[in-house]
N, C-alpha and C positions, 0 to 999 in steps of 0.2 A: 323630501325624505331621501336620505342616502343609505344604501345598504353597505355593509362592510364586506369588502372583497377578500381581504387577507384573512387567513385562518389564524385564530388565536392559539396560544400554547395549549389551552384546554381542548380546542377542536382537534389539534394534531395528536394529543395524547389519547383521545378516544379510540384511535385506530392502532395503538401500540400496546404491546404487552406491559404488564406491571414490571417494575424494576426487578423483583424477585424472579418472575417468569423469564425475563430477558437474560438474566445471568445463567439460567439453566438451559436456555435454548442452544441447540447445536448451531455453530457458525459454519459458513461455507468453507470448504477445504482450500483456502487460499491464504498464503503467507506473504507478507512484504518484508524483505530483508533490506535494511539500510546499510550500505557499505561506506562507512566512515562519513556519514552525514553528520555535520557538527552544529548547524544553526538551530537554535531553540525554536524559532518560528517554524522552520521546515519540519522538525521532529514533531512539534505540536500539531501541525497541519496533518501529518500522516496519522497521528493518533486519532484525530477527528475523522479522517477518511476511513480508518479501520473500523471505527464505530458506525459510521454512516452506512457502510456496505456490509457490516456484520461479518467480517472475515475472521478466520481462525486466530491469527496473531500477527504481531509485528516484532521483528527481531532487529535490535539496534546493535550493529557491529562496530568495533573499534573503540577507541578511548572516548568516553562520554565526558565532555568538558563543560556541560551546563548543570546547574543545580536543579534539585527536585522542585524547588519553588518556581523557577523559570519554566520548567517542563509543565507543571500543573497550570500555570498561567497561559502558556502557549496552547495547551490542549483544551483550555476552557473547562477543566475538571472532567473531561470525558475519559481520562485515563482509567478511571475506576470501572469502566465498561469494557475495556480492551485488555486482552492478554498481551503483556509486553515482556519480552525477554531481552537480555543483554548478553553479548558474546565478544570476546577479545579477537576472535578470528572469523572473518567472513568465509574463508575457504573451508575451514573445518565445519562451520555451520552448514554451508551448502552441501558438503559431502555427506553429512549426516542426513540431511533432507533428501538427497538423491538416493541414499541407501534405504530410506523409508518409502521410496516410490514417487516422490514429488518430481514434476517436470520443472526445470528452472529456465526462466527467461530474463536475460539481462537487458535493461532498458538503456540503450546506448547506440548512437549512430556509429556503425562499424562498416567495414568493407562488405560483410555478408549479412548485414541486418536487413530486415524486411519491415514494412509498415505494420504497425501494431494491429490495424484493422484487417489485415490479410491472414492473421493467425487464428487457428482454432485452439483455444486454451483447454487443455485436459484438466481433469480433476484427479488428484490434488495438484496444486500448482504454486510456484513461487515466482514473485516478481522482485528483481534486484534493482535497486536504484542507488546511484552513487553520489559521491562527494560533490558539493556545490561547484568546485573549481576543476577537479580532476576527473569527475565522472566515475563510472564503475571501474574497479581495478581490473587489470589484464587477467589476473589470476581468477577472479570471479567470472569474467567473461569466458574464460576457457572452460569453466564448469557449467556454463549455460548451454542448454539444449539448442537455444536459438537466441540471437540478439535481435531486438526489435527497436524501432524508432518511431517518432511522430514526424511525418513529413512536414517540412517547413516551406511555406510559399512566399514569405516575406524576405526581407534582407537579413533578419536575424538568423543565427544558426542553432539556437537552443532556447529552452524555456527554463524557468525556475524549477528545481527538482520536485517541489511539492505540486506545482501546477502540472508538470509532465506526469507525475504519479497519479494525480486525480483523473487525468484523461485516460491513461492506460488502465488504471484500476477499475474505472467505470465499465469499460468494455469487457475486461477479463471477468469481473465479478458478475456481470450480466449473463455472459455465456455460461459460466459455471453454475449460477443459480438456476438458469433454464434447464441445464442438463441434469442437475441434482433433483429438481422438482418434477421432471418429466416422467 
């Protein structure tokens, strides 16, 4: 006789709020700003991450070149649980958030960047992640309180933007959730 080790969807749901309760729940004061991220897979992954960590919202900046159909497919329909905004200008969006009291962190390897694990993330907070090829724009980096990076120990110099986002978002969300619930 073998017992089932994995949890079923029903097992997982027993520890979660109802869908109506979830929509009314306050999210943690953390925003992800995507600075000209264009790949539908990456945008979809960020939507799933935003839902997984129950963050305030995701703001997609720049020209969106993918269809709603591709976006829904990439996010596996989790977009209905996430506040998603669109903006033509990353810098205007960041300035508005700074004016509202958000601390901004640009996720990019820079001359003055520090390892993401060495940072104490305040609440409310913004993580800016950049274009798949160009990274976070210089203008967005200039508006960042701090630039942060993931230390790389292999021969590669970077990670896929959604992979990097998942790593940093997990740490940042964990710190903010502990501070908010303390």
